[in-house]
C-alpha positions, -999 to 999 in steps of 0.1 A, spaced: 212 -148 6 180 -127 6 168 -125 44 138 -100 41 116 -79 21 128 -43 20 106 -22 0 77 -27 -27 73 -5 -54 39 8 -62 34 30 -94 5 53 -88 -9 80 -110 -11 107 -85 18 106 -55 1 133 -34 -32 117 -36 -15 83 -27 3 98 2 -29 111 18 -44 77 11 -19 57 29 -9 82 57 -43 98 66 -69 69 58 -48 39 67 -23 55 94 9 47 77 39 73 83 62 89 58 95 73 62 114 95 37 108 113 4 132 120 -23 126 147 -50 154 156 -73 154 172 -109 144 138 -124 124 118 -102 102 118 -68 96 89 -49 78 90 -13 85 60 13 54 48 34 52 21 61 27 11 90 54 25 114 90 40 114 104 8 125 86 -14 99 111 -39 82 91 -35 50 79 -3 33 60 9 3 78 33 -24 51 54 -42 64 61 -78 51 83 -104 37 58 -127 41 80 -159 76 90 -154 87 53 -145 69 42 -178 88 70 -199 120 61 -182 116 19 -183 95 11 -214 84 -24 -210 85 -28 -171 55 -41 -155 36 -12 -139 9 -33 -125 -3 -34 -89 16 -57 -68 -6 -83 -48 -3 -71 -11 -13 -89 22 -14 -69 51 -17 -83 85 -38 -70 115 -46 -86 152 -82 -70 150 -97 -74 113 -132 -64 122 -121 -33 138 -99 -24 109 -128 -35 84 -150 -7 103 -124 18 105 -116 19 68 -155 16 60 -156 46 81 -130 66 63 -152 61 31 -125 33 16 -140 6 -5 -138 -25 13 -149 -61 6 -168 -86 30 -149 -105 55 -143 -137 39 -134 -172 58 -102 -187 41 -83 -219 50 -55 -195 60 -79 -172 81 -101 -145 80 -95 -118 51 -111 -89 32 -100 -66 3 -97 -27 3 -90 -4 -26 -71 26 -26 -84 61 -47 -69 48 -78 -87 12 -75 -58 -8 -66 -72 -36 -45 -49 -49 -16 -60 -78 12 -58 -77 51 -57 -111 69 -62 -115 108 -31 -126 123 -29 -128 160 
């Protein structure tokens, strides 16, 4: 039986810029990096002890290796305890952010990385 989500694959055009985005602008940590003769991937997460991480893969390499694979951006929902503070911090870091919206499940806003992949953040206290 599956009991947790371990890793999420995110296919990006520029891995180095993506690492900078996730670490320098969002405060994630690099958990591991693999770079062999064929493939490079970088694992990032909100903290070293996070149960779920994001693997940054080179989109062009994966497309050539696995034609037909869906390389679209996964719809990710992150949680925060202080939505307004995070919204302000991301805005101040020149990250594209949407307005805070009240949803039936709580307050939420979207943000985009440098490749215009959009993600969401919901307030969970």
